[in-house]
Structure formats: structure tokens, C-alpha cells
N, C-alpha and C positions, 0 to 999 in steps of 0.2 A: 143826570142824563140830559143831554141837549135835545131841543125840540126837533132837531134834524137827524138824530141818531138812528131811529128806526127807519125813516124814509131813506136815509143814506144806505143802510144795509139792504133794504128792499131793492133799491136801484142797482146796487152791486150784484145781488143775486139774480135780478132780471137779466143783467148782462151775461152772467155765467150760464143761465138757462138758455139764452139765445145762442151762445157759443156751442153749448151741448147740442142743441137742435141742428145747428149748421153742420157740426161735425158728424152727427148721425145721418143727415141727408147726404153729405159727401160720401160717407161709408156705403149707404144704400146705392148711390149712383155707381160707385166703384164695383160693388158686388154685382149689380145689374149688367155691368160690362165685363164680367168674368174676372175681376181683379180681387181675388181672395186676399192677397198680400196687402193691397191698398186698403181693403175693408178692415183687416186686422189692425193696420197702422192707425186708421181713424178711431177704432175702438180703444186702442191704447192711448191715443191723444185724449179722448173723452175721459178715460179712467184717470189719467194723470191730472187733468183739470179738476176732476172731482176729488182726487186724493189730496190735493192742495187746498181744498175749499176751506177747511177749518182754520188752517194756518194763515191763508191769504185774507181771511175775513176778520181775523182776531182784533185788529185795531178798531174796526167798526163795532164789533160785539162788545168790546170793553167800554164803549161810550153809552151802552144801554144801562138801565138800572140793574142793580145786582140780581134781583129776583128774575128779571127778564133775561139777562145775559146768561145765567146758568142754564136755563132751558134751551135757549137758542144755541149756545155753544155745544150742548149735548147733541142736539139734532144735527148740527153741521159736522160734528165729529163722527156721528154715525154714517153720514154720507161719505166722509173721507175714509173711514175705516173699511167700509165695504169696497170702495174703489181700490184701496191699497191691497186688500186681500185678492181682488180680481187680478191685479197686476202681478202680485207675488205668485199666484197660481198660473198665470198666463192663460187663463180660461177665456176664450172668445165668447162662449155662452154667457159666462158670468158678467163679462164686460158689456155684452149686449143688454143684459137684464138690469144693469144698474139703473136705479131710479124708477123701475117699473115693478109694481106688485104682481104677484102671480095671476090675479084676476083682472089685470088691466085690459081695458077695451080701447080700441082706436078712438081717438077724439077726446078721451078722458085725460085730465092733467096727470103728468107723472108726479112722483113724490116730491121733487124739488118745487115744481109749480104749485102743488097743493100747499106746501109749506109757505111759499111766497104768498099765496092767498090768505093763509092764516095770519101772516104778519101784516098784510094789508088791512085785515079786519081789526087787528089790535091797534094799528096806527089811526084808524078812524075813531076809535073809541075811548 
């Protein structure tokens, strides 16, 4: 594993998280203006971004140690599988809920941000 493997993955995931937040904000703006179709398009964009997460991060994950890579790959695959399912179902509700646990409260990190936090802790130590 290279010394930059985990920080590189963290940076990549931080960019994805920022993109997700921007897309969600765009969707909320569209919905507030009565644009249900634009809102749904934003949700589909979010889901497509997350559906490709495991595949698009693979090169970075492969640079991690074998033990670490397996767990990280599993988590990223879970995010991707949920998003793929939401897209396949075409469920606006499911797409909205991606990354958010049932008991999520405003201001708390979503599941991707929580995972990034876990990775940051590992990188420290």
C-alpha cells in the first residue's frame, strides 16, 4: 500500500460527497419552484453518481492493503448497489433516501460522510 492510497481515496470520496450535496441542493431548489420533473432528474443524477461509486473508485481501492481494500470495497459496493436498485425501480422516494438512515436527523452526516470520517480516523492512525 502506498502512503497516499488512503488519503487519495478519501479525497476522491470527499469530491463525490460534495457533488451529491450540490445535486441534492439543486433538486431541492427545483422542487421549491414546482419543478417535480427537474427534482426527479436531480435524484436520478445523484443515484447514477452513487451507482458508479464502486467501479469509479476501484483503482484507488486496489492501492490499499488487502485487508483494508476488502472492507472498503464492500462498503462502496453497498452504496452502489442501493443506488442501482433505486434507479432500476425508478423510485423517487428511494433515490431521495439514498445515503440517509431511517433515523437521520438534519445536521448529522449521511452514510457516505460517516464512512469518510471512519476512513479519516484510519488514516490518522
